[in-house]
N, CA, C and O of each residue as an XYZ file, in Angstrom:
708
protein
N      17.421    -11.427    -49.424
C      16.231    -12.137    -48.654
C      15.071    -12.311    -49.619
O      14.703    -11.378    -50.332
N      14.548    -13.402    -49.638
C      13.413    -13.655    -50.596
C      12.149    -12.952    -50.014
O      12.115    -12.560    -48.848
N      11.163    -12.820    -50.844
C       9.904    -12.173    -50.276
C       9.151    -13.043    -49.274
O       8.478    -12.537    -48.376
N       9.273    -14.343    -49.439
C       8.747    -15.233    -48.465
C       9.359    -15.179    -46.983
O       8.750    -15.346    -45.926
N      10.699    -14.907    -47.170
C      11.556    -14.834    -45.825
C      11.290    -13.571    -45.265
O      11.236    -13.463    -44.040
N      11.101    -12.515    -46.068
C      10.793    -11.087    -45.568
C       9.316    -11.174    -44.914
O       9.068    -10.471    -43.934
N       8.409    -11.974    -45.416
C       7.045    -11.981    -44.826
C       7.146    -12.678    -43.577
O       6.459    -12.280    -42.636
N       7.970    -13.743    -43.428
C       8.062    -14.524    -42.297
C       8.580    -13.758    -41.083
O       8.091    -13.914    -39.964
N       9.677    -12.850    -41.366
C      10.406    -11.976    -40.449
C       9.338    -11.001    -40.013
O       9.238    -10.819    -38.799
N       8.409    -10.255    -40.937
C       7.501     -9.384    -40.548
C       6.448     -9.907    -39.719
O       5.913     -9.217    -38.852
N       6.101    -11.210    -39.976
C       4.919    -11.772    -39.078
C       5.563    -12.061    -37.809
O       4.889    -11.794    -36.815
N       6.751    -12.560    -37.621
C       7.351    -12.820    -36.256
C       7.492    -11.343    -35.473
O       7.202    -11.227    -34.282
N       7.919    -10.365    -36.197
C       8.100     -9.149    -35.519
C       6.679     -8.545    -35.032
O       6.536     -7.961    -33.958
N       5.699     -8.757    -35.928
C       4.390     -8.286    -35.653
C       3.751     -9.064    -34.541
O       3.019     -8.514    -33.718
N       4.048    -10.432    -34.517
C       3.418    -11.341    -33.356
C       4.145    -10.981    -32.019
O       3.501    -11.058    -30.972
N       5.421    -10.603    -32.003
C       6.028    -10.167    -30.793
C       5.509     -8.899    -30.298
O       5.435     -8.696    -29.086
N       5.115     -7.962    -31.226
C       4.543     -6.734    -30.829
C       3.116     -6.856    -30.328
O       2.692     -6.073    -29.478
N       2.351     -7.849    -30.852
C       1.033     -8.144    -30.377
C       1.057     -8.692    -29.022
O       0.168     -8.388    -28.227
N       2.004     -9.472    -28.705
C       1.928    -10.281    -27.441
C       2.661     -9.361    -26.349
O       2.593     -9.639    -25.152
N       3.297     -8.357    -26.787
C       3.912     -7.466    -25.744
C       5.381     -7.465    -25.690
O       5.900     -6.882    -24.739
N       6.115     -8.020    -26.551
C       7.586     -7.984    -26.525
C       8.051     -9.240    -25.700
O       7.289    -10.147    -25.364
N       9.408     -9.182    -25.410
C       9.933    -10.358    -24.640
C       9.600    -10.320    -23.351
O       9.298     -9.266    -22.791
N       9.625    -11.544    -22.723
C       9.493    -11.681    -21.285
C      10.922    -11.592    -20.623
O      11.861    -12.332    -20.916
N      10.950    -10.611    -19.715
C      12.200    -10.361    -18.900
C      12.187    -11.254    -17.641
O      11.134    -11.596    -17.103
N      13.326    -11.590    -17.227
C      13.370    -12.437    -15.974
C      12.964    -11.366    -14.909
O      12.819    -10.175    -15.182
N      12.791    -11.926    -13.637
C      12.460    -11.227    -12.463
C      13.529    -10.321    -12.183
O      13.258     -9.144    -11.949
N      14.707    -10.725    -12.179
C      15.952     -9.854    -11.892
C      16.036     -8.674    -12.988
O      16.360     -7.554    -12.595
N      15.786     -8.866    -14.194
C      15.830     -7.942    -15.339
C      14.699     -6.903    -14.992
O      14.931     -5.696    -15.056
N      13.654     -7.324    -14.679
C      12.407     -6.494    -14.482
C      12.718     -5.646    -13.203
O      12.421     -4.453    -13.271
N      13.255     -6.092    -12.099
C      13.518     -5.496    -10.831
C      14.683     -4.366    -11.168
O      14.635     -3.252    -10.646
N      15.591     -4.701    -11.962
C      16.640     -3.763    -12.431
C      15.947     -2.538    -13.091
O      16.231     -1.389    -12.752
N      15.013     -2.834    -14.063
C      14.297     -1.857    -14.805
C      13.533     -0.936    -13.710
O      13.578      0.286    -13.845
N      12.859     -1.496    -12.671
C      12.147     -0.908    -11.590
C      12.967      0.179    -11.050
O      12.628      1.358    -10.949
N      14.217     -0.411    -10.676
C      15.307      0.572    -10.108
C      15.795      1.651    -10.896
O      16.061      2.761    -10.434
N      15.918      1.295    -12.173
C      16.268      2.363    -13.196
C      15.176      3.459    -13.286
O      15.465      4.653    -13.370
N      13.919      2.996    -13.265
C      12.800      4.010    -13.339
C      12.824      4.949    -12.261
O      12.728      6.162    -12.446
N      12.984      4.272    -10.847
C      12.824      5.078     -9.784
C      13.917      5.997     -9.692
O      13.721      7.126     -9.242
N      15.227      5.567    -10.136
C      16.440      6.375    -10.033
C      16.364      7.604    -11.086
O      16.837      8.712    -10.834
N      15.777      7.306    -12.174
C      15.680      8.388    -13.222
C      14.790      9.546    -12.679
O      15.101     10.726    -12.839
N      13.640      9.131    -12.012
C      12.762     10.168    -11.434
C      13.368     10.850    -10.233
O      13.214     12.062    -10.085
N      14.074     10.100     -9.338
C      14.578     10.650     -8.322
C      15.785     11.689     -8.642
O      15.969     12.699     -7.962
N      16.521     11.353     -9.667
C      17.519     12.160    -10.068
C      16.995     13.538    -10.668
O      17.618     14.588    -10.510
N      15.821     13.449    -11.355
C      15.167     14.628    -12.069
C      14.695     15.406    -10.831
O      15.000     16.595    -10.739
N      14.059     14.880     -9.992
C      13.465     15.718     -8.891
C      14.572     16.504     -8.002
O      14.475     17.692     -7.694
N      15.587     15.688     -7.660
C      16.738     16.236     -7.115
C      17.300     17.372     -7.864
O      17.558     18.412     -7.257
N      17.524     17.260     -9.195
C      17.971     18.220     -9.956
C      17.217     19.549     -9.971
O      17.766     20.648    -10.049
N      15.977     19.346     -9.894
C      15.049     20.592     -9.727
C      15.008     21.176     -8.417
O      14.312     22.165     -8.188
N      15.777     20.569     -7.467
C      15.971     21.319     -6.047
C      15.005     20.660     -5.043
O      14.913     21.278     -3.982
N      14.289     19.574     -5.146
C      13.375     19.053     -4.198
C      13.913     17.737     -3.571
O      14.736     17.028     -4.150
N      13.424     17.476     -2.422
C      13.643     16.095     -1.809
C      12.663     15.239     -2.337
O      11.483     15.479     -2.080
N      13.016     14.130     -3.143
C      12.026     13.171     -3.684
C      11.103     12.668     -2.624
O       9.905     12.536     -2.874
N      11.641     12.358     -1.357
C      10.790     11.561     -0.377
C       9.715     12.468      0.061
O       8.651     11.987      0.451
N       9.923     13.851      0.027
C       8.969     14.810      0.622
C       7.885     15.393     -0.512
O       6.937     16.090     -0.151
N       8.076     15.098     -1.713
C       7.222     15.476     -2.685
C       6.470     14.272     -3.504
O       5.707     14.536     -4.433
N       6.723     13.033     -3.120
C       6.199     11.991     -3.865
C       4.692     11.978     -3.823
O       4.028     12.087     -2.791
N       4.183     11.825     -5.128
C       2.596     11.754     -5.318
C       2.088     10.279     -5.323
O       1.187      9.917     -4.566
N       2.682      9.468     -6.180
C       2.239      8.082     -6.289
C       3.268      7.269     -6.856
O       4.217      7.724     -7.495
N       3.051      5.943     -6.591
C       3.703      4.799     -7.163
C       2.692      3.841     -7.753
O       1.742      3.431     -7.086
N       2.906      3.483     -9.018
C       1.902      2.715     -9.554
C       2.521      1.520    -10.347
O       3.708      1.575    -10.669
N       1.795      0.504    -10.650
C       2.305     -0.642    -11.380
C       1.493     -0.988    -12.576
O       1.956     -1.814    -13.362
N       0.290     -0.428    -12.808
C      -0.631     -0.908    -13.742
C      -1.044      0.211    -14.771
O      -1.075      1.404    -14.469
N      -1.319     -0.226    -15.863
C      -1.802      0.693    -16.920
C      -2.718     -0.086    -17.887
O      -2.434     -1.239    -18.212
N      -3.798      0.535    -18.339
C      -4.676     -0.236    -19.272
C      -3.938     -0.688    -20.629
O      -4.275     -1.676    -21.281
N      -2.927      0.142    -20.944
C      -2.114     -0.167    -22.187
C      -1.076     -1.270    -21.882
O      -0.406     -1.690    -22.826
N      -0.886     -1.775    -20.643
C       0.047     -2.728    -20.417
C      -0.641     -4.097    -20.104
O       0.025     -5.093    -19.821
N      -1.893     -4.101    -20.163
C      -2.693     -5.412    -19.846
C      -2.632     -6.316    -20.980
O      -2.432     -5.961    -22.142
N      -2.829     -7.582    -20.550
C      -2.810     -8.703    -21.502
C      -4.175     -8.993    -21.990
O      -4.799     -9.976    -21.591
N      -4.695     -8.059    -22.939
C      -5.954     -8.168    -23.713
C      -6.132     -9.348    -24.264
O      -7.250     -9.846    -24.135
N      -5.217    -10.006    -24.920
C      -5.287    -11.102    -25.764
C      -5.161    -12.413    -25.048
O      -5.399    -13.473    -25.627
N      -4.766    -12.347    -23.713
C      -4.616    -13.434    -22.879
C      -3.568    -14.426    -23.528
O      -3.847    -15.612    -23.703
N      -2.382    -13.895    -23.864
C      -1.407    -14.684    -24.640
C      -0.255    -15.037    -23.722
O       0.578    -15.884    -24.047
N      -0.212    -14.363    -22.542
C       1.009    -14.620    -21.745
C       0.963    -16.080    -21.002
O      -0.093    -16.515    -20.542
N       2.017    -16.692    -20.936
C       2.041    -17.995    -20.209
C       1.976    -17.876    -18.715
O       2.242    -16.829    -18.126
N       1.607    -19.007    -18.118
C       1.429    -18.935    -16.562
C       2.564    -18.392    -16.018
O       3.629    -18.697    -16.555
N       2.579    -17.584    -14.982
C       3.791    -17.060    -14.308
C       4.314    -15.760    -14.871
O       5.160    -15.102    -14.266
N       3.739    -15.343    -16.189
C       4.183    -14.189    -16.683
C       3.207    -13.044    -16.219
O       1.995    -13.249    -16.151
N       3.787    -11.805    -15.895
C       2.924    -10.835    -15.471
C       3.263     -9.562    -16.348
O       4.336     -9.523    -16.950
N       2.443     -8.619    -16.417
C       2.689     -7.427    -17.086
C       2.517     -6.216    -15.973
O       1.530     -6.161    -15.239
N       3.487     -5.348    -15.937
C       3.473     -4.218    -15.028
C       4.065     -3.124    -15.732
O       4.866     -3.265    -16.657
N       3.611     -1.901    -15.227
C       4.112     -0.694    -15.737
C       4.618      0.205    -14.506
O       3.842      0.963    -13.924
N       5.858      0.084    -14.177
C       6.360      0.833    -13.088
C       6.394      2.326    -13.379
O       7.059      2.762    -14.319
N       5.680      3.113    -12.576
C       5.583      4.594    -12.726
C       5.573      5.252    -11.406
O       4.938      4.777    -10.465
N       6.230      6.283    -11.324
C       6.163      7.160    -10.108
C       5.951      8.640    -10.645
O       6.296      9.013    -11.766
N       5.316      9.455     -9.653
C       5.328     10.859     -9.929
C       5.472     11.603     -8.589
O       5.066     11.160     -7.515
N       6.082     12.758     -8.766
C       6.346     13.702     -7.691
C       5.819     15.089     -7.980
O       5.469     15.363     -9.127
N       5.744     15.963     -7.025
C       5.141     17.389     -7.126
C       6.001     18.325     -6.552
O       5.714     18.845     -5.474
N       7.197     18.642     -7.257
C       8.065     19.745     -6.648
C       7.413     21.030     -6.787
O       6.569     21.239     -7.659
N       7.834     21.996     -5.840
C       7.331     23.327     -5.926
C       8.589     24.135     -6.496
O       9.749     23.744     -6.359
N       8.219     25.293     -7.145
C       9.281     26.144     -7.701
C       9.099     27.520     -7.098
O       8.031     28.117     -7.227
N      10.151     28.042     -6.427
C       9.989     29.191     -5.637
C       9.459     30.419     -6.349
O       8.720     31.207     -5.759
N       9.808     30.586     -7.551
C       9.346     31.741     -8.329
C       8.068     31.583     -9.134
O       7.899     32.255    -10.152
N       7.115     30.661     -8.677
C       5.979     30.536     -9.302
C       6.072     30.025    -10.815
O       6.861     29.115    -11.071
N       5.321     30.565    -11.778
C       5.287     30.126    -13.087
C       6.625     30.420    -13.610
O       7.101     29.640    -14.435
N       7.310     31.479    -13.220
C       8.712     31.745    -13.936
C       9.667     30.595    -13.439
O      10.571     30.227    -14.188
N       9.500     30.020    -12.213
C      10.264     28.929    -11.819
C      10.012     27.708    -12.573
O      10.940     26.934    -12.811
N       8.796     27.476    -12.974
C       8.434     26.313    -13.817
C       9.078     26.443    -15.180
O       9.607     25.476    -15.729
N       9.025     27.705    -15.746
C       9.704     27.975    -17.061
C      11.126     27.672    -16.862
O      11.672     26.904    -17.654
N      11.791     28.194    -15.887
C      13.237     27.928    -15.643
C      13.522     26.519    -15.576
O      14.457     26.054    -16.228
N      12.674     25.678    -14.721
C      12.903     24.155    -14.658
C      12.917     23.591    -16.009
O      13.854     22.876    -16.364
N      11.852     23.891    -16.855
C      11.817     23.325    -18.323
C      13.080     23.606    -19.010
O      13.726     22.738    -19.597
N      13.448     24.954    -18.918
C      14.698     25.227    -19.775
C      15.964     24.618    -19.239
O      16.856     24.306    -20.028
N      16.104     24.419    -17.873
C      17.211     23.618    -17.285
C      17.145     22.204    -17.667
O      18.183     21.652    -18.032
N      16.023     21.546    -17.624
C      15.866     20.153    -18.020
C      16.271     19.888    -19.501
O      17.021     18.979    -19.859
N      15.658     20.830    -20.337
C      15.992     20.741    -21.645
C      17.472     20.879    -21.979
O      17.978     20.189    -22.864
N      18.110     21.697    -21.331
C      19.639     21.791    -21.410
C      20.317     20.517    -21.058
O      21.093     19.929    -21.811
N      19.956     20.103    -19.786
C      20.615     18.941    -19.267
C      20.370     17.670    -20.136
O      21.306     16.996    -20.568
N      19.034     17.374    -20.373
C      18.759     16.199    -21.136
C      19.369     16.257    -22.595
O      19.899     15.249    -23.064
N      19.295     17.416    -23.301
C      19.974     17.527    -24.522
C      21.403     17.322    -24.442
O      21.944     16.749    -25.388
N      22.184     17.752    -23.328
C      23.596     17.537    -23.262
C      23.997     15.955    -23.101
O      25.072     15.464    -23.445
N      22.902     15.275    -22.504
C      23.124     13.861    -22.509
C      22.862     13.105    -23.704
O      23.045     11.889    -23.753
N      22.387     13.874    -24.786
C      22.087     13.265    -26.104
C      20.650     12.604    -26.086
O      20.426     11.682    -26.871
N      19.736     13.012    -25.276
C      18.450     12.412    -25.259
C      17.556     13.459    -26.129
O      17.724     14.677    -26.079
N      16.626     12.833    -26.897
C      15.743     13.603    -27.648
C      14.673     14.165    -26.661
O      14.055     13.467    -25.856
N      14.521     15.586    -26.828
C      13.686     16.323    -25.882
C      12.516     16.990    -26.789
O      12.731     17.567    -27.855
N      11.348     16.829    -26.240
C      10.236     17.441    -26.886
C       9.395     18.271    -25.854
O       9.351     17.885    -24.686
N       8.785     19.301    -26.217
C       8.028     20.217    -25.321
C       6.667     20.442    -26.164
O       6.599     20.391    -27.392
N       5.688     20.679    -25.354
C       4.419     20.912    -25.854
C       3.702     22.063    -24.907
O       3.965     22.134    -23.707
N       2.867     22.866    -25.491
C       2.317     23.922    -24.721
C       1.220     23.327    -23.934
O       0.468     22.474    -24.408
N       1.125     23.810    -22.649
C       0.078     23.373    -21.773
C      -1.099     24.290    -21.922
O      -0.973     25.493    -22.150
N      -2.227     23.685    -21.787
C      -3.506     24.339    -21.927
C      -4.414     24.110    -20.680
O      -4.425     23.083    -20.001
N      -5.128     25.156    -20.497
C      -6.076     25.016    -19.291
C      -7.200     23.998    -19.594
O      -7.890     24.071    -20.611
N      -7.343     23.027    -18.632
C      -8.279     22.025    -18.925
C      -9.726     22.507    -19.015
O     -10.586     21.868    -19.622
N      -9.969     23.719    -18.354
C     -11.387     24.186    -18.374
C     -11.680     25.001    -19.706
O     -12.623     24.776    -20.465
N     -10.699     26.001    -19.866
C     -10.975     26.903    -21.085
C     -10.319     26.417    -22.464
O     -10.734     26.757    -23.572
N      -9.281     25.609    -22.239
C      -8.665     24.947    -23.481
C      -7.684     26.069    -24.092
O      -7.203     25.934    -25.217
N      -7.450     27.055    -23.370
C      -6.544     28.142    -23.796
C      -5.144     27.833    -23.310
O      -4.909     27.285    -22.233
N      -4.222     28.230    -24.192
C      -2.765     27.945    -23.708
C      -2.489     28.946    -22.418
O      -2.856     30.113    -22.285
N      -1.810     28.210    -21.611
C      -1.365     28.878    -20.298
C       0.008     29.734    -20.328
O       0.306     30.576    -19.481
N       0.777     29.382    -21.425
C       2.028     30.095    -21.576
C       3.190     29.181    -20.946
O       4.373     29.477    -21.108
N       2.818     28.158    -20.285
C       3.715     27.019    -19.775
C       3.899     25.964    -20.687
O       3.088     25.765    -21.590
N       4.971     25.226    -20.511
C       5.160     24.055    -21.339
C       5.348     22.776    -20.501
O       5.702     22.852    -19.325
N       5.101     21.551    -21.136
C       5.434     20.242    -20.715
C       6.781     19.813    -21.415
O       7.018     20.164    -22.571
N       7.494     19.185    -20.816
C       8.792     18.736    -21.397
C       8.918     17.173    -21.180
O       8.646     16.652    -20.098
N       9.369     16.433    -22.330
C       9.420     14.966    -22.286
C      10.749     14.525    -22.859
O      11.310     15.175    -23.741
N      11.280     13.334    -22.310
C      12.412     12.625    -22.975
C      12.303     11.215    -22.448
O      11.600     10.903    -21.487
N      13.062     10.377    -23.159
C      13.378      9.008    -22.733
C      14.810      8.932    -22.461
O      15.651      9.475    -23.177
N      15.081      8.237    -21.394
C      16.493      8.155    -20.911
C      17.055      6.774    -21.628
O      16.320      6.020    -22.266
N      18.417      6.565    -21.434
C      19.035      5.543    -21.901
C      18.642      4.015    -21.549
O      19.133      3.043    -22.121
N      17.736      3.961    -20.578
C      17.071      2.739    -20.033
C      15.717      2.538    -20.453
O      15.025      1.604    -20.050
N      15.318      3.466    -21.312
C      13.895      3.402    -21.914
C      12.826      3.862    -20.896
O      11.649      3.522    -21.012
N      13.289      4.668    -19.871
C      12.215      5.295    -18.971
C      11.795      6.753    -19.592
O      12.573      7.643    -19.936
N      10.451      6.766    -19.643
C       9.991      8.059    -20.075
C       9.910      9.110    -18.907
O       9.296      8.885    -17.863
N      10.519     10.163    -19.149
C      10.430     11.288    -18.148
C       9.698     12.524    -18.588
O       9.711     12.930    -19.750
N       9.087     13.074    -17.640
C       8.360     14.401    -18.067
C       8.225     15.305    -16.918
O       8.206     14.889    -15.760
N       8.129     16.580    -17.250
C       7.754     17.557    -16.271
C       6.603     18.434    -16.817
O       6.741     18.990    -17.906
N       5.512     18.569    -16.116
C       4.372     19.402    -16.486
C       3.975     20.179    -15.410
O       4.159     19.820    -14.248
N       3.380     21.340    -15.758
C       2.742     22.228    -14.698
C       1.850     21.538    -13.734
O       1.085     20.671    -14.156
N       1.882     21.842    -12.493
C       0.827     21.240    -11.495
C      -0.318     22.023    -11.504
O      -0.455     22.966    -12.283
N      -1.234     21.657    -10.603
C      -2.481     22.394    -10.526
C      -2.362     23.842     -9.996
O      -3.066     24.764    -10.410
N      -1.357     23.970     -8.990
C      -1.092     25.313     -8.384
C      -0.041     26.117     -9.238
O       0.696     25.566    -10.056
N      -0.037     27.433     -8.982
C       1.044     28.187     -9.692
C       2.349     27.828     -8.821
O       2.404     27.748     -7.593
N       3.335     27.640     -9.705
C       4.767     27.306     -9.092
C       4.849     25.837     -8.748
O       5.816     25.454     -8.090
N       3.921     24.980     -9.134
C       3.917     23.545     -8.799
C       4.228     22.714    -10.107
O       3.630     22.966    -11.153
N       5.025     21.877    -10.036
C       5.328     20.975    -11.225
C       4.904     19.433    -10.944
O       4.663     19.045     -9.801
N       4.845     18.739    -11.874
C       4.616     17.165    -11.755
C       5.636     16.516    -12.643
O       5.705     16.716    -13.856
N       6.421     15.727    -11.958
C       7.607     14.994    -12.539
C       7.017     13.577    -12.640
O       6.555     13.070    -11.618
N       7.002     12.915    -13.789
C       6.620     11.461    -13.930
C       7.824     10.679    -14.494
O       8.413     11.110    -15.485
N       8.197      9.546    -13.889
C       9.058      8.651    -14.483
C       8.269      7.327    -14.630
O       7.817      6.651    -13.706
N       8.179      7.066    -16.036
C       7.315      5.918    -16.493
C       8.211      4.755    -17.079
O       8.924      5.020    -18.047
N       8.214      3.518    -16.562
C       8.972      2.520    -17.116
C       8.239      1.734    -18.278
O       8.802      0.774    -18.805
N       7.167      2.086    -18.614
C       6.388      1.493    -19.729
C       6.034      0.090    -19.267
O       6.562     -0.419    -18.278
N       5.075     -0.548    -20.052
C       4.460     -1.714    -19.889
C       5.576     -2.864    -20.189
O       6.107     -2.884    -21.300
N       5.908     -3.765    -19.255
C       6.897     -4.854    -19.293
C       6.280     -6.118    -18.847
O       5.626     -6.226    -17.810
N       6.539     -7.133    -19.740
C       6.295     -8.543    -19.419
C       7.467     -9.108    -18.607
O       8.645     -8.866    -18.872
N       7.058     -9.863    -17.620
C       8.182    -10.421    -16.807
C       7.651    -11.569    -16.089
O       6.451    -11.733    -15.871
N       8.698    -12.460    -15.682
C       8.458    -13.494    -14.627
C       8.378    -13.037    -13.152
O       8.981    -12.054    -12.720
N       7.612    -13.804    -12.454
C       7.621    -13.263    -11.062
C       6.450    -12.205    -10.904
O       5.957    -11.577    -11.842
N       6.084    -12.105     -9.585
C       4.969    -11.114     -9.180
C       5.664     -9.788     -8.566
O       6.646     -9.870     -7.829
N       5.164     -8.756     -8.873
C       5.656     -7.448     -8.281
C       4.455     -6.631     -7.875
O       3.388     -6.643     -8.489
N       4.704     -5.931     -6.811
C       3.572     -4.951     -6.445
C       4.264     -3.710     -5.946
O       5.436     -3.727     -5.572
N       3.463     -2.571     -5.952
C       4.081     -1.252     -5.556
C       4.708     -1.189     -4.219
O       5.598     -0.388     -3.935
N       4.135     -2.196     -3.284
C       4.739     -2.355     -2.016
C       6.154     -2.890     -1.939
O       6.838     -2.798     -0.919
N       6.577     -3.478     -3.113
C       7.911     -3.885     -3.306
C       8.847     -2.941     -3.846
O       9.967     -3.352     -4.150
N       8.517     -1.610     -4.024
C       9.437     -0.667     -4.407
C      10.648     -0.575     -3.528
O      11.767     -0.459     -4.028
N      10.454     -0.623     -2.214
C      11.607     -0.498     -1.314
C      12.591     -1.610     -1.444
O      13.785     -1.474     -1.179
N      11.981     -2.841     -1.911
C      12.902     -3.971     -1.963
C      13.592     -4.160     -3.374
O      14.441     -5.027     -3.578
N      13.126     -3.223     -4.373
C      13.494     -3.284     -5.827
C      15.068     -3.091     -5.940
O      15.614     -3.102     -7.043
């Protein structure tokens, strides 16, 4: 490939990244919403909780997913499907540590890259001795478990990332997705 050809390819790739990637059809986006929800529900169930009883939030927007450059065509929307749950662990902080170890083992067995980071107290900035765990599943859904506000509580998040798509979607549509 010539230098000029390489420059054109890089410009095209760069422009696609700036405008937010490809536009998915409404059906493709709704499938991604279902995948996002299913990944979180599966994780919460694996941790021993009923997802419907510990749901915290369902959201569709993020500042990082907005069309700041106003380059989307009419009828194209940007949404970031994200759900969070708050399962409790019977053994307090030990239960949280066990959940992180169990998820690390499970996600690693599935071939997903797993990262952990120490959790720090937001007031003191000191390490709490607990960890947050993160991965991305085969559908591109970011999954995480972090300690909650109370001892023995966790926060599971399934984040589908910012997606450009045709059609309009709202969090009220979760049940129809």
